[in-house]
C-alpha positions in Angstrom: -0.1 0.0 0.0 1.6 3.4 -1.0 1.8 6.5 1.5 -0.7 8.2 -0.7 -3.5 5.5 -0.4 -3.3 5.3 3.4 -3.4 9.3 4.1 0.0 9.4 5.8 1.6 11.7 2.9 -1.2 14.3 2.9 0.0 17.8 1.8 -1.2 20.6 3.8 -4.0 22.9 2.5 -3.3 26.5 1.8 -4.9 27.6 5.1 -3.1 25.0 7.1 0.2 25.8 5.4 -0.3 29.5 6.0 -0.8 28.7 9.6 2.3 26.7 9.8 4.3 29.5 8.0 2.9 32.0 10.7 4.0 29.7 13.5 7.5 29.2 12.0 8.4 32.9 11.9 7.7 33.4 15.6 10.9 31.7 16.9 13.0 33.2 14.0 11.7 36.7 14.8 12.3 36.1 18.7 15.8 35.1 18.0 16.2 37.8 15.5 15.4 40.6 18.2 17.3 39.0 20.8 20.3 39.2 18.7 19.7 42.5 17.1 19.3 44.1 20.6 22.4 42.4 21.8 24.7 43.9 19.3 24.8 47.3 21.1 27.4 49.6 20.0 29.5 47.0 18.2 28.0 47.9 14.8 25.6 50.3 13.4 22.2 48.6 12.7 19.3 49.4 10.4 15.9 47.8 10.0 15.6 44.4 8.9 13.6 42.5 6.5 11.6 39.1 7.0 10.6 36.9 4.0 9.8 33.3 3.2 11.8 31.8 0.5 11.6 28.3 -1.5 13.3 25.3 -0.3 12.6 23.0 -3.5 16.1 21.6 -3.4 15.3 20.3 -0.1 11.6 19.3 -0.4 8.8 20.4 -2.7 6.3 22.7 -1.3 8.7 23.6 1.7 9.8 27.2 2.7 11.9 28.7 5.3 11.6 32.1 7.2 14.6 34.4 7.0 15.2 37.8 8.8 18.0 39.8 7.5 19.7 43.2 8.4 22.7 45.0 7.4 25.3 45.7 10.2 27.9 48.5 9.4 31.0 49.2 11.2 30.9 51.6 14.3 34.2 53.5 12.9 34.5 54.5 9.2 37.8 52.5 8.5 37.0 49.3 10.5 37.7 46.2 8.5 35.1 43.5 7.7 37.1 41.0 9.8 37.0 43.4 12.8 33.4 44.2 12.3 32.6 40.4 12.3 34.7 39.7 15.2 32.9 42.5 17.2 29.5 41.3 16.1 30.3 37.7 16.8 31.4 38.5 20.3 28.2 40.3 21.1 26.2 37.3 19.7 28.5 34.9 21.9 27.4 36.9 24.9 23.8 36.1 23.9 24.4 32.4 23.6 25.2 32.1 20.0 28.7 31.0 19.4 29.2 31.4 15.6 32.1 29.2 14.0 34.6 29.5 12.6 36.1 31.7 15.1 37.8 33.9 12.4 37.0 35.1 9.0 34.0 37.1 7.7 31.5 34.1 7.3 30.2 32.7 10.6 27.3 30.5 11.7 25.6 28.8 14.3 22.4 26.5 14.5 20.4 25.5 17.3 16.7 24.5 18.0 16.1 24.5 14.2 17.2 28.1 14.0 20.3 29.1 12.0 22.3 32.3 12.5 24.8 33.5 10.0 27.0 36.6 9.7 28.2 37.1 6.0 29.8 39.8 3.8 27.0 42.0 2.7 26.0 41.3 -0.9 25.2 45.1 -1.3 28.1 46.8 0.1 31.9 45.9 0.8 31.8 47.7 4.0 29.1 46.0 6.1 27.9 42.4 6.9 24.5 40.8 6.9 23.2 39.2 10.0 20.7 36.4 8.8 18.4 34.5 11.3 16.4 31.6 9.4 14.2 28.7 10.2 14.6 25.1 9.0 12.7 24.1 5.9 9.1 23.2 6.7 6.4 21.6 4.3 3.5 24.3 3.8 1.9 22.4 1.2 -0.3 24.4 -1.1 0.8 27.7 0.7 4.3 27.4 -0.8 3.9 29.2 -4.0 1.7 32.0 -2.8 3.9 32.7 0.1 6.9 32.8 -2.0 5.3 34.8 -4.7 4.1 37.4 -2.2 7.4 37.8 -0.5 9.3 38.1 -3.8 8.1 41.7 -4.0 7.2 42.4 -0.4 8.6 41.5 3.1 8.0 41.8 6.9 9.5 45.1 8.2 11.5 44.7 11.2 11.8 48.5 12.0 15.1 49.5 14.4 12.6 52.0 16.2 10.7 48.8 17.3 13.7 47.1 18.6 12.7 47.5 22.4 9.4 46.0 21.8 10.6 43.3 19.5 7.4 42.7 17.7 6.6 39.5 15.6 4.7 39.9 12.5 1.1 39.2 12.6 0.1 39.5 9.1 1.6 38.4 5.7 3.2 40.8 3.4 1.2 41.9 0.5 2.4 43.0 -2.9 
């Protein structure tokens, strides 16, 4: 008997998938704000963007949720290596020991949440902090979510850092 015929491989409906997607962004947002607020004066910070992206290489109908923000140097002539080291030290103080211990790319994973610091794809003078979930099957909601978030995102405004809000609605084009 195949998995499809006994009902164990049922794909979530669009409504079930959106509920799962909404639930998966809560722990990501919580970790993002924890880390964002822990950085302090180690780097200049702007607002962040949260979005769903496709995980087809892992599993069809799966998405992950990511929140990213750019972190700039506190001093104009600070190197990317020094900026990364300063940020990694602050993140370690918050319980996230990024590895490797040198270089500009560093990462850590715990409780299905991954944190990365990478060179910025936009500017050569800053790094990107990224917090993301594992890939989760959201069934029929996968395509609509990735389409909506291709041109819109959840806003993580730096002015909201002390309140650390979690998005309660989905981005709309």
